[in-house]
C-alpha positions, 0 to 999 in steps of 0.5 A: 812761833810767832811774834803776835803778843796779848797786849796788840789785841788792844790795837786798833782792829785794822792796825791789828789786822795790819800786824797779823797780815805783815806776820801772817807774811813771813811764813810764807816767805822768808829770805835768811839774812835779807831784812830789807826784803823781807821787812818791805815785803810784808809790807806789801802783803800787809797793806793789800792785805788790810786793803782785801780785808776792809773790801771784805767788810763793806756793807758791815756795821762800822764799814766807813769807820774802819776805813777811815781808821785805816787811813789816818794809819797809813797818813800817820805813817806816812808822815812818820815815813817822811820825816825819817826819809828826809833826815836821812837823805841831810844826814847822807849829805852831811856825811858827804860834805867833808865836814870836819867831825865836830861840824859834823857832830853839829850837823846831826845833832841839828838833822836830830833837832830838825826831824823831832821839832817837826814831829813835836808840831806835827803831833800837837795837831794829831793825837794819834802821833803820840805812838810814835814817842817810844821810837823817838825816846829811843831804846837807850831813853837818848832819843833816834840815831843813825842806826833807829832811822836806818831800821825804819827804811829797811822796812820802807825803802822797797816797799814801791818795787814790792807794790810794783810786783804785786800790780804786775802780777795783777795783785794775784798773792800767791803769783807775787 
């Protein structure tokens, strides 16, 4: 019933572990019609699960490489999320500015161009970012849009609150 596909087996070990923890979290807690809650909860569980899995690997051959892989992946995801937060903030300000439709369209195009330029510049120094090429291409080949940025926020916005709740539970996942 879960969305884990055989193509995921080619993922780096830490990415596959994150995905499994994320999807398992949905089986434990799922709130109907609340995507933001569900995805942020699963992301927080994913992070905690990965940290625990890495800790369980301590002392094994390859542990240092796994930790480095996880840290790199986290850094890349955070860079992507930061571009999304910045673009959302710029777009919110633009739409609230009272600018004309034409000015808003031009402003929106400029926001997306800055985001794409930041991505391309970062990708030139970090090949691992190429994994986001598909997102930047857009589902229709026209590139990202407001909806694709909003979709990223569903996974991101409430994660800090869930991290705080997990910490408040003393890291006890069942209590969380």
